[in-house]
A tleap script that builds the chain and sets N, CA, C and O, in Angstrom:
source leaprc.protein.ff14SB
mol = sequence {
  NVAL TRP GLY ALA ARG SER PRO ALA ASN GLU
  ALA SER ALA ALA THR MET ASN LYS ALA GLY
  MET VAL GLU GLU GLY ARG ILE ARG GLU HIE
  ILE GLN LYS ALA GLY GLN TRP ARG ASP SER
  ILE VAL HIE ALA ILE LEU ASP ARG GLU TRP
  ALA GLY LYS GLN GLU VAL ALA GLY CLYS
}
set mol.1.N position { -37.593 -59.898 8.765 }
set mol.1.CA position { -37.720 -59.766 7.127 }
set mol.1.C position { -38.795 -59.725 6.614 }
set mol.1.O position { -39.607 -60.443 7.198 }
set mol.2.N position { -39.284 -59.060 5.543 }
set mol.2.CA position { -40.924 -58.871 5.079 }
set mol.2.C position { -39.998 -58.034 2.857 }
set mol.2.O position { -39.075 -57.518 2.226 }
set mol.3.N position { -42.079 -58.921 2.903 }
set mol.3.CA position { -41.583 -58.457 1.296 }
set mol.3.C position { -42.806 -58.676 0.842 }
set mol.3.O position { -43.732 -59.343 1.303 }
set mol.4.N position { -42.619 -57.514 -0.904 }
set mol.4.CA position { -44.510 -57.564 -0.917 }
set mol.4.C position { -44.590 -57.611 -2.123 }
set mol.4.O position { -43.873 -56.812 -2.726 }
set mol.5.N position { -45.270 -58.328 -2.756 }
set mol.5.CA position { -44.990 -59.141 -4.767 }
set mol.5.C position { -46.642 -59.080 -4.683 }
set mol.5.O position { -47.369 -59.062 -3.689 }
set mol.6.N position { -47.034 -59.050 -6.393 }
set mol.6.CA position { -47.511 -58.814 -6.958 }
set mol.6.C position { -49.020 -59.798 -6.733 }
set mol.6.O position { -48.681 -60.868 -7.239 }
set mol.7.N position { -50.089 -59.929 -6.372 }
set mol.7.CA position { -50.998 -61.273 -6.287 }
set mol.7.C position { -50.660 -62.131 -6.856 }
set mol.7.O position { -50.554 -63.301 -6.486 }
set mol.8.N position { -50.342 -61.461 -8.286 }
set mol.8.CA position { -49.851 -61.703 -9.898 }
set mol.8.C position { -49.071 -62.498 -10.068 }
set mol.8.O position { -49.146 -63.234 -11.051 }
set mol.9.N position { -47.874 -62.620 -8.978 }
set mol.9.CA position { -46.531 -62.783 -9.292 }
set mol.9.C position { -46.704 -63.938 -8.636 }
set mol.9.O position { -46.523 -63.626 -7.459 }
set mol.10.N position { -47.139 -66.011 -8.721 }
set mol.10.CA position { -46.550 -66.443 -8.331 }
set mol.10.C position { -44.781 -67.468 -8.214 }
set mol.10.O position { -44.739 -68.577 -7.681 }
set mol.11.N position { -43.848 -66.956 -8.666 }
set mol.11.CA position { -43.130 -67.349 -8.982 }
set mol.11.C position { -42.155 -66.403 -7.542 }
set mol.11.O position { -41.371 -66.931 -6.754 }
set mol.12.N position { -42.610 -64.717 -7.604 }
set mol.12.CA position { -42.285 -64.790 -6.359 }
set mol.12.C position { -42.856 -65.349 -5.045 }
set mol.12.O position { -42.052 -65.619 -4.153 }
set mol.13.N position { -43.825 -65.495 -4.896 }
set mol.13.CA position { -44.692 -66.030 -3.795 }
set mol.13.C position { -43.961 -67.791 -3.809 }
set mol.13.O position { -44.065 -68.409 -2.749 }
set mol.14.N position { -43.429 -68.333 -4.719 }
set mol.14.CA position { -43.074 -69.819 -4.080 }
set mol.14.C position { -41.159 -69.561 -3.434 }
set mol.14.O position { -40.542 -69.986 -2.457 }
set mol.15.N position { -40.777 -68.594 -4.689 }
set mol.15.CA position { -39.612 -68.409 -4.138 }
set mol.15.C position { -39.403 -67.778 -2.007 }
set mol.15.O position { -38.360 -67.817 -1.354 }
set mol.16.N position { -40.667 -67.339 -1.567 }
set mol.16.CA position { -40.596 -66.075 -0.220 }
set mol.16.C position { -40.692 -67.606 0.198 }
set mol.16.O position { -39.801 -68.181 0.824 }
set mol.17.N position { -42.002 -68.262 -0.265 }
set mol.17.CA position { -42.303 -69.684 0.650 }
set mol.17.C position { -41.052 -70.722 0.784 }
set mol.17.O position { -41.060 -71.561 1.685 }
set mol.18.N position { -40.395 -70.667 0.213 }
set mol.18.CA position { -39.255 -71.749 0.420 }
set mol.18.C position { -38.284 -71.132 1.312 }
set mol.18.O position { -37.284 -71.702 1.747 }
set mol.19.N position { -38.701 -69.706 1.605 }
set mol.19.CA position { -37.453 -69.595 1.953 }
set mol.19.C position { -38.552 -69.806 3.701 }
set mol.19.O position { -37.809 -69.510 4.636 }
set mol.20.N position { -39.075 -69.953 3.887 }
set mol.20.CA position { -39.411 -69.697 5.188 }
set mol.20.C position { -40.554 -68.624 5.928 }
set mol.20.O position { -41.121 -68.486 7.012 }
set mol.21.N position { -40.484 -67.932 4.498 }
set mol.21.CA position { -41.539 -67.168 4.667 }
set mol.21.C position { -42.940 -66.760 4.919 }
set mol.21.O position { -43.573 -67.150 3.938 }
set mol.22.N position { -43.923 -66.029 5.944 }
set mol.22.CA position { -45.363 -66.779 6.039 }
set mol.22.C position { -46.074 -65.443 5.189 }
set mol.22.O position { -45.585 -64.317 5.271 }
set mol.23.N position { -47.271 -65.738 4.382 }
set mol.23.CA position { -47.902 -64.720 3.312 }
set mol.23.C position { -48.743 -63.880 4.912 }
set mol.23.O position { -49.083 -64.457 5.945 }
set mol.24.N position { -48.828 -62.874 4.683 }
set mol.24.CA position { -49.404 -62.141 6.266 }
set mol.24.C position { -50.349 -61.686 5.447 }
set mol.24.O position { -51.404 -62.237 5.760 }
set mol.25.N position { -50.521 -60.843 4.417 }
set mol.25.CA position { -51.610 -60.242 4.250 }
set mol.25.C position { -51.347 -59.374 2.784 }
set mol.25.O position { -50.387 -59.458 2.018 }
set mol.26.N position { -52.448 -58.597 2.705 }
set mol.26.CA position { -52.698 -57.718 1.779 }
set mol.26.C position { -52.584 -56.050 2.064 }
set mol.26.O position { -53.182 -55.414 2.931 }
set mol.27.N position { -51.762 -55.623 1.202 }
set mol.27.CA position { -52.383 -53.918 1.387 }
set mol.27.C position { -52.812 -53.442 0.001 }
set mol.27.O position { -52.386 -53.894 -1.061 }
set mol.28.N position { -53.754 -52.422 0.160 }
set mol.28.CA position { -54.823 -52.556 -1.162 }
set mol.28.C position { -54.299 -51.517 -1.384 }
set mol.28.O position { -54.269 -50.615 -0.548 }
set mol.29.N position { -53.715 -51.418 -2.695 }
set mol.29.CA position { -53.892 -50.295 -3.490 }
set mol.29.C position { -52.534 -49.563 -3.039 }
set mol.29.O position { -52.465 -48.404 -2.631 }
set mol.30.N position { -51.689 -50.278 -3.160 }
set mol.30.CA position { -50.276 -50.066 -2.689 }
set mol.30.C position { -49.410 -49.103 -3.375 }
set mol.30.O position { -48.944 -48.043 -2.957 }
set mol.31.N position { -49.284 -49.682 -4.517 }
set mol.31.CA position { -48.699 -49.268 -5.644 }
set mol.31.C position { -49.343 -48.977 -6.371 }
set mol.31.O position { -50.488 -49.364 -6.604 }
set mol.32.N position { -48.447 -47.906 -7.087 }
set mol.32.CA position { -49.131 -47.741 -8.866 }
set mol.32.C position { -49.276 -47.504 -9.820 }
set mol.32.O position { -49.927 -46.459 -9.838 }
set mol.33.N position { -49.005 -47.937 -11.077 }
set mol.33.CA position { -48.316 -48.527 -12.137 }
set mol.33.C position { -49.346 -48.309 -13.179 }
set mol.33.O position { -50.565 -48.400 -13.036 }
set mol.34.N position { -48.635 -47.986 -14.322 }
set mol.34.CA position { -49.386 -47.513 -15.634 }
set mol.34.C position { -50.886 -46.535 -15.392 }
set mol.34.O position { -51.871 -46.579 -16.129 }
set mol.35.N position { -50.749 -45.801 -14.341 }
set mol.35.CA position { -51.871 -45.745 -14.325 }
set mol.35.C position { -53.147 -45.623 -12.484 }
set mol.35.O position { -53.697 -44.918 -11.638 }
set mol.36.N position { -52.748 -47.460 -13.205 }
set mol.36.CA position { -53.481 -47.718 -11.922 }
set mol.36.C position { -53.074 -48.198 -10.149 }
set mol.36.O position { -52.147 -48.641 -9.471 }
set mol.37.N position { -54.018 -47.894 -10.080 }
set mol.37.CA position { -53.541 -48.476 -8.302 }
set mol.37.C position { -53.531 -50.079 -7.776 }
set mol.37.O position { -54.606 -50.673 -7.691 }
set mol.38.N position { -52.220 -50.774 -7.415 }
set mol.38.CA position { -52.647 -51.928 -7.393 }
set mol.38.C position { -52.670 -52.379 -5.513 }
set mol.38.O position { -52.686 -51.619 -4.545 }
set mol.39.N position { -52.662 -54.111 -5.576 }
set mol.39.CA position { -52.287 -54.520 -4.248 }
set mol.39.C position { -51.152 -55.032 -3.965 }
set mol.39.O position { -51.157 -56.240 -4.204 }
set mol.40.N position { -50.479 -54.771 -3.687 }
set mol.40.CA position { -49.734 -56.076 -2.653 }
set mol.40.C position { -50.092 -57.212 -1.507 }
set mol.40.O position { -50.972 -57.174 -0.647 }
set mol.41.N position { -49.527 -57.802 -1.669 }
set mol.41.CA position { -49.497 -59.242 -1.187 }
set mol.41.C position { -48.011 -58.980 0.105 }
set mol.41.O position { -46.837 -58.910 -0.259 }
set mol.42.N position { -48.417 -58.887 1.406 }
set mol.42.CA position { -46.813 -59.364 1.767 }
set mol.42.C position { -45.786 -60.775 2.993 }
set mol.42.O position { -45.803 -61.445 4.026 }
set mol.43.N position { -45.560 -60.657 2.612 }
set mol.43.CA position { -44.904 -61.843 3.066 }
set mol.43.C position { -43.566 -61.502 4.437 }
set mol.43.O position { -42.946 -60.447 4.570 }
set mol.44.N position { -43.431 -62.792 5.319 }
set mol.44.CA position { -42.371 -62.379 6.202 }
set mol.44.C position { -41.679 -63.427 7.187 }
set mol.44.O position { -42.142 -64.442 7.706 }
set mol.45.N position { -40.805 -63.022 7.245 }
set mol.45.CA position { -40.406 -64.484 8.599 }
set mol.45.C position { -39.737 -63.962 9.729 }
set mol.45.O position { -38.719 -63.282 9.603 }
set mol.46.N position { -40.196 -64.208 10.728 }
set mol.46.CA position { -38.722 -63.454 12.556 }
set mol.46.C position { -37.614 -64.406 12.335 }
set mol.46.O position { -37.293 -65.441 11.751 }
set mol.47.N position { -37.239 -63.543 13.072 }
set mol.47.CA position { -35.445 -63.740 13.585 }
set mol.47.C position { -35.283 -64.911 14.123 }
set mol.47.O position { -34.188 -65.452 14.279 }
set mol.48.N position { -37.028 -65.660 14.635 }
set mol.48.CA position { -36.234 -67.061 15.806 }
set mol.48.C position { -36.971 -67.871 14.677 }
set mol.48.O position { -36.610 -69.045 14.596 }
set mol.49.N position { -38.074 -67.401 13.665 }
set mol.49.CA position { -38.092 -68.597 13.253 }
set mol.49.C position { -36.695 -69.339 11.458 }
set mol.49.O position { -36.574 -70.412 10.868 }
set mol.50.N position { -35.879 -67.648 11.326 }
set mol.50.CA position { -35.400 -68.093 10.428 }
set mol.50.C position { -34.038 -68.483 11.402 }
set mol.50.O position { -32.926 -68.376 10.884 }
set mol.51.N position { -34.137 -68.857 12.569 }
set mol.51.CA position { -32.587 -69.450 12.890 }
set mol.51.C position { -33.336 -70.999 13.141 }
set mol.51.O position { -32.932 -72.138 13.373 }
set mol.52.N position { -34.327 -70.499 12.999 }
set mol.52.CA position { -34.793 -72.192 13.469 }
set mol.52.C position { -34.701 -72.896 12.315 }
set mol.52.O position { -34.349 -74.070 12.423 }
set mol.53.N position { -34.973 -72.390 11.051 }
set mol.53.CA position { -34.466 -72.978 9.727 }
set mol.53.C position { -32.984 -73.743 9.316 }
set mol.53.O position { -32.827 -74.571 8.418 }
set mol.54.N position { -31.917 -73.188 10.287 }
set mol.54.CA position { -31.135 -72.626 10.218 }
set mol.54.C position { -29.945 -73.924 10.577 }
set mol.54.O position { -28.997 -74.483 10.026 }
set mol.55.N position { -30.869 -73.970 12.159 }
set mol.55.CA position { -30.246 -75.256 13.012 }
set mol.55.C position { -31.251 -76.392 12.286 }
set mol.55.O position { -30.960 -77.431 12.878 }
set mol.56.N position { -31.950 -76.604 11.621 }
set mol.56.CA position { -32.782 -77.686 11.102 }
set mol.56.C position { -31.724 -78.245 9.482 }
set mol.56.O position { -31.453 -79.314 8.937 }
set mol.57.N position { -31.414 -76.734 9.243 }
set mol.57.CA position { -30.727 -76.942 8.016 }
set mol.57.C position { -29.175 -77.816 8.432 }
set mol.57.O position { -28.913 -78.690 7.606 }
set mol.58.N position { -28.079 -77.670 9.666 }
set mol.58.CA position { -27.410 -77.481 10.116 }
set mol.58.C position { -26.346 -76.652 9.832 }
set mol.58.O position { -25.218 -77.132 9.720 }
set mol.59.N position { -26.558 -75.431 9.696 }
set mol.59.CA position { -26.022 -74.327 9.037 }
set mol.59.C position { -25.717 -73.901 10.498 }
set mol.59.O position { -25.148 -72.833 10.723 }
savepdb mol mol.pdb
quit
């Protein structure tokens, strides 16, 4: 699973990190907003990483 966020959106960064997602990198000029191109930060988690988190949590 992957997700992208604005570099300025620290709340999204915290949520993705709490879910176990890893910051993978930056997509430059990914989104156009208000007539300007904006970067996106990409976070991801692999299936085996998610499964490992569920085992540790006892789920």
